C-alpha positions in Angstrom: 101.9 160.9 95.4 101.8 164.2 93.7 103.5 167.6 94.2 101.5 170.6 95.3 100.9 171.3 91.6 99.2 167.9 91.3 102.0 166.4 89.2 103.4 163.0 90.0 107.2 163.6 90.1 110.2 161.5 90.4 110.2 162.0 94.2 106.7 160.7 94.5 107.5 157.7 92.3 110.5 156.9 94.5 108.3 156.6 97.5 106.1 153.9 95.9 107.0 150.4 96.7 106.8 149.0 93.2 107.3 145.4 94.2 104.5 145.6 96.7 102.2 147.3 94.2 102.9 144.6 91.6 102.2 141.9 94.2 98.9 143.5 95.1 97.9 143.6 91.4 99.1 140.0 91.0 101.6 141.1 88.2 104.8 139.1 88.0 107.7 139.3 85.6 106.1 136.9 83.1 103.0 139.2 83.0 105.1 142.3 82.5 106.9 140.5 79.6 103.6 139.5 78.1 102.3 143.0 78.2 105.5 144.4 76.7 105.3 141.8 73.9 101.6 142.6 73.3 102.4 146.3 72.6 105.7 145.4 70.9 107.8 147.4 73.4 111.5 146.9 72.7 114.5 147.5 74.9 115.2 150.6 72.8 111.7 151.8 73.4 112.2 151.4 77.1 115.4 153.4 77.0 113.7 156.2 75.0 110.8 156.4 77.5 113.3 156.6 80.4 115.1 159.4 78.6 111.7 161.2 78.2 110.8 160.9 81.9 111.5 164.6 82.9 109.5 165.9 79.9 106.7 163.5 80.7 106.6 164.7 84.3 106.3 168.2 83.1 103.4 167.7 80.8 101.6 164.7 82.3 98.8 166.7 83.9 98.2 168.7 80.8 98.2 165.6 78.6 95.7 163.8 80.9 93.4 166.8 80.9 93.5 167.2 77.1 93.1 163.4 76.6 89.9 163.3 78.7 88.7 166.5 77.1 89.3 165.1 73.6 87.4 162.0 74.4 84.4 164.2 75.3 84.5 163.9 79.1 83.2 166.9 81.0 84.0 167.8 84.6 80.8 167.2 86.6 82.3 168.1 90.0 85.6 169.2 91.3 86.6 168.4 94.9 89.3 170.8 96.0 92.1 169.6 98.4 90.9 166.0 98.0 94.4 164.5 98.2 96.8 164.8 101.2 99.1 167.1 99.2 96.2 169.4 98.4 95.5 168.1 94.9 92.0 168.2 93.5 89.9 165.3 92.4 87.3 165.3 89.6 84.1 163.5 88.7 84.0 163.1 84.9 81.1 162.3 82.6 81.2 161.4 78.9 79.6 164.4 77.4 77.6 163.0 74.5 76.1 159.8 73.1 79.3 158.7 71.4 80.7 155.6 73.1 84.0 155.7 74.8 85.3 153.0 72.4 84.4 155.3 69.4 86.0 158.3 71.0 89.2 156.4 71.9 89.4 154.9 68.3 89.1 158.5 67.0 91.8 159.7 69.4 94.1 156.8 68.4 93.7 157.5 64.7 94.4 161.2 65.1 97.3 160.9 67.5 99.1 157.9 66.0 98.1 157.7 62.4 97.6 161.4 61.9 94.0 161.2 60.5 
């Protein structure tokens, strides 16, 4: 599902059967609407996210790596060529005694609120 660079691109997403995946996860239209309501996702928000898709594809791997790094995860082991497309897999460990909840709360404040 990723390119040789490890990124999930539009082509990879196009090959995923979204309906089958939702069915496997037991997520129906009502559940999707409930989740959107919970995070207050509007139709305008959905349009903006769709418009950002090319940019998100470009920076998704970098964002994920910095997100986990910011939360204090350390790479314990890297498994090269783990995925069919040659992408690597990683075992991560939370690097200090701070809980994941505390780290995520700190990340949320800094990224959303600007503290």
